[in-house]
N, C-alpha and C positions, 0 to 999 in steps of 0.2 A: 536734706542736702543743702549746703550753703550756696550763696551766689557765686563764690570763687570756684567751688567744685563744678558748678554748672558751666561756668566759662571754660574751665580746664578740660571738660569732657568734649568740647567742640574741636579741640586740637588733636591731630594724629601724632602720637609719640612713638609708635612702632610700625615700621613699614617692612613687610615681608610677604612672600608668596610660596605656598606649598602646592605643587602641581599634582593633581590626582587624576588627570584626564589621560595622559599618555600621548596625546596628539596636538597639544597646544604649543604654538610657536611664540605667540605674543599675548601677554595678559596685562591689561591696564589696571593699575591699582585704583580702587574707588576713592578718589579724592574730590569728586565733584561736590561743590558746596561746602567743602571742608578746607582746612588750612594746615600747612606744615610749619611748625615753629622751630626756632633755633634750639638745638639740643635733641631733636628727634633721633631715634635709633633706626638705622637701615641695615637689614640683614639680607645679604646676597649669598645664596648657596652655590655649591659646585654645580656646574652645567647651567648657570644662570648669568645674566647681566642685567643691570638696572639702568634705565635711560631716563633722565629727567628732561622734560620739555617745559620751557618757561616762555610764555608769551609767543607760542607758536614756533619757537626755535629749540633745537636740541642743545641743551645746556651742558650736560655732562653724562659720562658713561662709567658705571661702577662695576668692577670685576668682583668675583667672589670674596666675601669678607664681611666684617661687622664694622659699621661706620656710625659716627655721631655727626649729624648734619650741623655744620657750622661754617664760618667763613674760612677756616683753616684748610679744610680738605675739599672744598667746592669753590675753587677760584673762579670758574666760569660763571657760576651762579652769582658770585660777588660782583663780577664785572658787569653782569646784566642788571645789577641793582636789586637783587632779591632781598637783601637785608640792608637796605639803605638807612635803617634806623638803628644802627649799632648792633645788628644781628639779634635783636630781641623781639622784633615784631614778626608775627607769622606772615607767611606768603602762600599764595596759591600756585600750584604747579601740577603737571601731570607726570605720573611715574609709570613707566612701562617695564615690565619684566620680560626679557627675551630668553627663551629656552635654547641653550647652546649645545644640548646633547645631540647625539646622532639619532635621526629618525630612520629606522630600517624597515625592510620588507614593504617598500612602496612599489606598487605594480606599474609596469609600462607595457605597451604592446602596440602593434600596427593596426589601426582601424581599417585601412585599405592596403591592398598588396603593393609591394615595392617592385618596380620593374628593374630587371637586371639582365645584362648581356652575358651569356655563359658560353664558354668554348665548346662544351659538349652538346647542349640542348638549344643553343641560340637564345632567343628572348624568353625569359621565364619570369614568373611573378612569385615573390616570396612574402611570407608572413613571419613575424618574429614577436616574441614576448619574453619578459624577464622581470627582475626586481632591481631596485636601486636604493641607495642611502644618501641622505643629505644632512648637512649641519650648518647652522648659522655661524659664519665666520666673521661677519662685520655687522654687529647689531645696529649701528647708526645707519649704515647703507640699507639694511633690510627694512627698517622702519620708514626711511625716506622713500624707497623705491617700491616697496611691496605692501607692507602692513598699513602705512598711513596712520590714521586716527582710529583704526578698528580696535574696539575694546577687547575683543576675544578673537584672535586670528589662529586658525587651525590648519593642519596640513591639507585638508580637503579644499581649502580656499585657494591653494596654489598648485595643486596636483595637475589640473588640466593644462595649465601653462607649461609646467615642467615636462609633462608627457609629450606634448607637441614638440618642445625643444629637443627632447631625447630622440624621438623618432626621426626628426630632421637630421640631427647629427649622426644617428646610426645609418640612415640611408646614404649620407655622404661618405661615411667611413667604409660602408660596404662596397660602394662603387669604386672608391680609391684603392681598396685592398686588392681588387681583381682576383679574389679567391674563387676557385671553381665551385659549383654547387655541390659536387660530390665530396669536396674537401672542407665544407663549412663546419661540419660537426667536430672536426679535429682542431678547429681554430676559434672556438667560442671565447676562450680566455684572452687570446691575443686581440681578437676583434673588439671585445669589451674594453680592454685597456686602451686600445687605439681610439675608440669612441669617447671614452672618458677624458682622454687628453685633449681631444678636439673641442669638448664642451666646457673646458675649465674656465675660459674667459666669459662665456655666456652666463654661467652660474655665478661667477664673481660679480658680475654686474648687478645681480640681485642680492648681493651680500651673503651668498651661499657657497658651500663647498660640496661638489659631487664626490662623496667619499668612496662610493662603490657602485659599479654597474655590472650586473650579471645577466648574461644571455642564457636563458633556459632552453629555448628551442627556436630553430629556424625551419619552417616547413615549406615544402614545395607543393604546387598544385597537384590534384589527384591524378591527372593524366600523365604528368611527368613522373610521379611516383610509380604509376603502373608501368611506364616504359622502363624505368630503372629495375623494377621487379622482373620484367621479361628478360632484360639483358643479364641480370644475375642468374636467372634460371637457365639461360642458354650457356652461360659460362660453367655452371655446375653440370649440365648434361654432357657437354663436350661434343661427341660424334652424334649428330642428329639422326643419321641413318640407322646406326645401331640402336639408338634409343627407341626409334619407331618400331624396329623389329622386336625389341624387347617388350614394348607395350602391346604389340599385336599378339605375341606369344602368351603374355599374361591374360589377355582378353580371351583367347581360345581355351586356356586352362580353366579360367573362371567359368566360361560357358559350359565346358565339359563337366565341371563339378556341380554346377547348379542345374541339376536334372529336374527339379520341381519348381522352377522359376516361372513357368507359364509362358504365354506367347511372346511377351515383351522380352523376357530373358532369352528365349530361344532365338528370336529375331536378332537380338544383339549378338548372340554367339555365332549365328550363321553369318551375320555381317562381318564379324571379325574373321571368321573362317574364310569367307570369300576374299577378304582383303589379303590374308596371308597366302591363299591359293593363287590369287592373281600375281602377288609378288614373286612366289616361287615359280609360277609358269613363265613369268617374264625372265627370271634368272635362267631357267632351263632353256628357253628360246634363245637367249643370248649365247648360252654355252654351245647349243647346237649350231648356231650360225657361225660361231667362232671355229668349231670343229670342221664344219664344211669348208669354210674359207681356208683353214690350214690344210685340209685334205686336197682341195683343188690346187693349192700352191704346190703341194708335194707331187701331184700328178703332172702339173706343168713342168716341174723340175725334172721328173722322170722321163717325160716325152710321151708320144702317142702310143696307142696299143695296136697290136696285130692279132688276127684271128688264126687259130690253128686250122690248117686245111683238112684235118681228119676229124677231130671232135668238135671243132668250132669254139673251143675255149679261148678266152681273151688272154693275150700275152703281151709283154712289152715288145715294142717294135724291134729292139735289138736282141731279142731272145733267139738262141740257136735251136732249142728244142722246146716243145710244149710242156708247160708245167702240170698238165693233167694226164696226157697219154704218152708223152715222151717222143712223139713224132717230130722229125726234123722240120723246122720252120722254113719258110721260103727265104731265099737269099735276099738280104736287105738291099734296098735300093730300087729305083723305078725300073720297069721293063716296058718295051714297046708293045702296043696293041697289035694283034695279028691281022686285024682288018684295016684300021685307019692309021696305025703307026704312032698314035699318041702315047705319051709316056704315062704309064699306070703305076701308082705307088704300090709298094710291097704290101701284100695282104689283101688287096682289093679283089673282089670276085667279078666285077664288071667294069668295063671301060667307062670312064666318066665323060667321054666325048661321044662315042657311038653306041654304047650299051652292049657291045659284044662281050660274051662271057670270057673271062680270062682263064686260061688253062693253068691250074695249080701245079706247083713243082712238088713232086712226091719225095 
């Protein structure tokens, strides 16, 4: 190898980057200790941007395409004096390739519960998780604000910051939406779009676009879910009294069929039987009381009873003949006592003042 070949090998003539990682946001082309000369070829592929940094300043940004590095298509480099010797002398610069494709299936979730005021359950604590997608929209801003001089910047280097930003925005959007806890599942898409809109400016400050935000699940505390299950069960059951009777009848049937179940099964059957028996006894007692009340009411409406002077059978006070023997009843109305003269009601055998026996009317 001649001396001119050795000198030529020190200069970079092709600048390009093939990403095989899948999670790299920024890659610095290895030019440390090497030089870029006039006429070098720069290849920027789709979903890439090339950023030249000269003397600590961002000099130029190249979009996808094939470039020959000279003063004609790098005016900023020329202005900074990169080729002050007629664009023939080599110069030292840093070249950063920025990946502008979408990075999908990034995870987010609440590390701590979110407090929320709900119309049905009062104060509740919610947890949520999902996925999101990002894309570098401003390579210059992204390098200045986030990547800096990092030679190899990947999604894991910024995921922590983005997750915290997402959770903060989601909590704010959830509170502003005032969606009831029972209606959250039917509003995942709307809540996700609302949250993404709120976070647009925050991500733009990093040179990023939040292209998608998906809410996969919002979960309630275990005790709230248990209360919801009970409320659902009560709605399905309907009439609790009839359901209790049905359950008791099933228990008696199962106890009767399980003849070989041993003492425990027998005890369970007897317990169910006693429960049904008590329920039936209570119902019968209530029915008897009602009948007695109705009977007493009818008796009060019919009036007091009179005794037949011949056979002693009970008759209505206004009856003219006995309903047992047909004997004519005493004339209705009070009669004077033969001894003391006190008025004695019809049908009485003795005076209620002096005790003298009252002569019956035959």
